[in-house]
C-alpha positions in Angstrom: 4.3 -11.9 7.7 1.8 -13.1 10.2 -1.0 -10.4 10.4 -2.5 -8.6 7.4 -4.9 -5.7 7.8 -7.4 -5.1 5.0 -9.5 -1.9 5.2 -12.8 -2.4 3.4 -15.9 -0.6 2.3 -17.1 -3.8 0.6 -16.5 -2.2 -2.8 -15.1 -4.1 -5.8 -11.7 -2.6 -5.3 -11.7 -3.7 -1.6 -12.6 -7.2 -2.6 -9.8 -7.3 -5.1 -7.4 -6.4 -2.2 -9.0 -9.0 0.0 -8.4 -11.7 -2.6 -4.7 -10.8 -2.8 -4.5 -10.7 1.0 -6.1 -14.2 1.1 -3.4 -15.5 -1.3 -0.7 -14.0 0.9 -2.4 -15.4 4.1 -2.4 -18.9 2.6 1.2 -18.6 1.4 2.5 -17.4 4.7 0.0 -18.9 7.1 -1.1 -15.5 8.2 -4.3 -14.1 9.7 -6.4 -11.4 8.2 -7.9 -8.5 10.1 -10.8 -7.1 8.0 -11.4 -3.6 9.1 -14.7 -2.1 7.9 -14.5 1.7 7.6 -18.0 2.4 8.8 -19.5 5.8 8.0 -22.5 6.9 10.0 -24.3 9.8 8.4 -23.8 12.9 10.4 -27.4 14.0 10.1 -28.3 10.9 12.1 -26.3 12.1 15.1 -27.9 14.6 17.6 -25.1 16.1 19.8 -27.8 17.2 22.4 -29.5 13.8 22.8 -26.7 11.2 23.3 -29.1 8.3 22.7 -30.7 9.6 19.5 -28.1 8.0 17.2 -28.0 4.6 18.8 -30.6 2.9 16.6 -28.9 4.2 13.4 -25.5 3.2 14.7 -26.7 -0.3 15.4 -28.3 -0.5 12.0 -25.0 0.3 10.2 -23.1 -2.0 12.5 -25.5 -4.9 11.8 -25.4 -4.1 8.0 -21.6 -4.3 8.1 -21.7 -7.6 10.0 -24.1 -9.1 7.4 -21.7 -8.0 4.6 -18.9 -9.6 6.6 -20.8 -12.9 6.9 -21.5 -12.8 3.1 -17.8 -12.3 2.5 -16.9 -15.2 4.8 -18.9 -17.5 2.5 -16.5 -16.8 -0.4 -14.3 -19.7 -1.4 -11.1 -17.7 -1.5 -11.3 -17.2 2.3 -11.7 -20.9 3.1 -9.2 -22.1 5.7 -8.0 -18.6 6.7 -8.5 -17.1 10.1 -10.3 -13.8 9.5 -11.1 -11.3 12.3 -14.0 -9.0 11.9 -13.3 -5.4 13.1 -15.9 -2.6 12.7 -15.2 0.9 13.9 -17.5 3.9 13.5 -16.3 7.0 11.7 -12.8 5.6 11.3 -10.1 8.1 10.3 -6.8 7.2 8.6 -4.9 7.8 11.8 -7.1 5.2 13.4 -6.0 2.7 10.8 -2.5 3.4 12.1 -3.7 2.8 15.6 -5.4 -0.5 14.5 -2.0 -1.6 13.2 -0.5 -1.0 16.6 -3.4 -2.7 18.4 -3.3 -5.9 16.3 0.5 -5.8 15.6 -0.1 -5.7 11.9 2.8 -6.6 9.5 1.2 -5.5 6.2 -1.7 -3.5 5.0 -3.4 -4.6 1.8 -6.0 -2.3 0.3 -7.7 -1.6 -3.0 -7.7 1.6 -4.9 -9.2 3.0 -8.1 -6.7 5.9 -7.9 -7.3 9.6 -8.3 -6.4 12.1 -11.0 -7.0 15.6 -12.1 -8.8 18.0 -9.8 -10.0 15.2 -7.6 -6.3 14.2 -6.9 -5.4 17.8 -6.0 -8.3 18.3 -3.5 -9.1 14.8 -2.3 -6.6 12.2 -3.4 -7.3 8.5 -2.9 -8.0 6.6 0.3 -4.9 4.5 -0.4 -2.8 7.6 -0.7 -4.0 8.8 2.7 -3.2 5.4 4.3 0.3 5.4 2.7 0.9 8.9 4.2 0.1 7.8 7.7 1.1 4.1 7.9 4.3 2.9 9.7 4.0 -0.6 8.2 4.3 -1.5 4.5 1.2 -0.8 2.4 0.4 -3.0 -0.6 -2.0 -1.2 -3.0 -4.0 -3.3 -5.4 -5.7 -1.8 -8.4 -7.1 -4.8 -10.3 -8.4 -8.3 -9.7 -5.6 -10.9 -9.5 -6.3 -14.6 -10.1 -2.8 -15.3 -8.8 -0.3 -13.1 -7.0 3.1 -14.4 -7.9 5.9 -11.8 -7.7 8.9 -12.5 -10.0 10.0 -9.1 -11.1 10.0 -6.5 -8.3 11.1 -2.9 -9.1 12.6 -1.0 -6.2 12.9 2.6 -7.1 15.0 4.9 -5.0 17.5 7.7 -4.9 19.7 5.3 -3.0 20.6 7.6 -0.2 21.3 6.3 3.3 17.8 7.1 4.8 16.4 4.4 2.5 18.5 1.5 3.7 16.0 0.1 6.2 13.2 0.2 3.6 15.4 -1.7 1.2 15.9 -4.4 3.9 12.1 -4.7 4.1 11.9 -5.0 0.3 14.6 -7.7 0.3 12.6 -9.7 2.8 9.5 -9.4 0.6 11.5 -10.4 -2.5 13.0 -13.5 -0.7 9.6 -14.6 0.4 8.5 -14.8 -3.3 11.9 -15.8 -4.7 11.7 -12.6 -6.8 14.3 -10.6 -8.6 14.7 -7.0 -7.5 15.3 -4.4 -10.2 17.1 -1.6 -8.5 16.0 1.6 -10.3 17.4 5.1 -10.2 15.6 7.6 -12.5 17.6 10.4 -13.9 15.9 13.7 -14.7 17.2 16.9 -16.2 16.9 18.9 -13.0 18.4 16.1 -10.8 21.0 14.7 -13.2 24.0 12.6 -12.1 26.2 10.6 -14.4 25.7 6.9 -14.9 29.1 6.2 -13.3 28.0 8.2 -10.2 24.6 6.5 -10.0 26.0 3.0 -10.3 28.6 3.8 -7.6 25.9 5.1 -5.3 23.7 2.1 -5.8 26.6 -0.4 -5.3 27.6 1.4 -2.1 23.9 1.4 -1.0 23.5 -2.4 -1.3 27.0 -3.2 0.1 26.8 -5.6 3.0 23.6 -7.2 1.8 23.8 -10.9 1.1 20.9 -10.7 -1.4 22.2 -11.2 -4.9 19.1 -11.7 -7.1 19.0 -8.2 -8.5 19.7 -5.9 -11.5 20.8 -2.3 -11.5 19.3 0.2 -14.0 19.8 4.0 -14.4 16.8 5.2 -16.5 16.5 8.7 -18.0 13.1 10.3 -18.2 11.1 13.5 -17.9 10.0 12.9 -14.3 10.9 10.3 -11.7 7.3 9.0 -11.6 7.1 8.6 -15.3 10.5 6.9 -15.3 9.3 4.4 -12.8 6.1 3.7 -14.7 7.9 3.4 -18.0 10.6 1.1 -16.8 8.1 -1.1 -14.9 6.1 -1.4 -18.1 9.2 -2.3 -20.2 10.1 -5.3 -18.0 6.4 -6.1 -17.2 7.0 -5.8 -13.5 4.7 -7.6 -11.1 5.2 -5.1 -8.3 6.7 -1.6 -7.7 8.3 -0.8 -4.4 9.2 2.6 -3.1 10.0 4.4 0.1 7.9 7.2 1.6 8.5 9.9 4.2 4.8 10.1 4.9 4.6 13.9 4.7 1.4 15.4 6.0 -0.2 18.8 6.2 1.4 21.8 4.5 4.6 19.9 3.9 2.8 17.4 1.8 0.9 20.1 -0.1 4.2 21.9 -1.0 6.4 18.9 -1.6 4.1 16.2 -2.7 5.2 12.5 -2.7 6.3 10.3 -5.6 5.1 7.3 -3.7 1.6 8.8 -3.4 1.6 9.8 -7.0 2.4 6.2 -8.0 -0.4 4.9 -5.7 -2.8 7.1 -7.6 -1.5 6.5 -11.2 0.2 3.1 -11.4 -1.9 0.3 -13.0 0.1 -2.5 -11.3 0.5 -3.2 -7.6 2.6 -0.8 -5.5 4.1 -1.5 -2.1 5.4 1.4 0.0 7.8 1.3 2.9 8.0 4.1 5.5 11.4 5.7 6.0 
């Protein structure tokens, strides 16, 4: 883990994420790329006069730079190489492009989640990044005075298309000397026996040298609720899950457990793209 991208709007949630990114940067001697998601009001832009928006754009760029300078005075960033990046009218696909441009290993971002009608029509910014990102996304909900992962829940159906994401999760767990809790949630409409579930999980992890893990088959009403309940029971420090990154109509029809967790979980969630 050498390069960490932190998208920010300079909100409290974004600062919580930056503090965690700073802890990770110090632990792994990584660099931080602070990406300000600059929004220039559309009414300031005149499509006929190409120069009419220049003063307004400069104003917002300068304002972002001043906020960046204020952030750099914070003690928690001392000794860390932080790169300032400001892009106007950034979209979530452009975050993906920024990851490619700067060869990012991990995105860390804050979220206050989304629920109810806002979740249906808008969702959260973190959810949208999870949907488009090819690199792991660590979503932070609260302020952390320390970020020390000891109990790491990896929830999966343990089918073959998740193997590469599990390898990424193992690397993350090894970096923290954490125990991985392999979790399969059984529901009424997707029920398999405990014997079948354990056999599938053991086959899934065969060939891995990592042995600091537990296996749990948990019964619950929904997969999401099962993950949240089990994580609460063991007081997990982190929830990890794979995502297909569905977009457009496929996402609307099928949804995504990983995105629901990003919106609803109170503890940190890390997603790995299949």
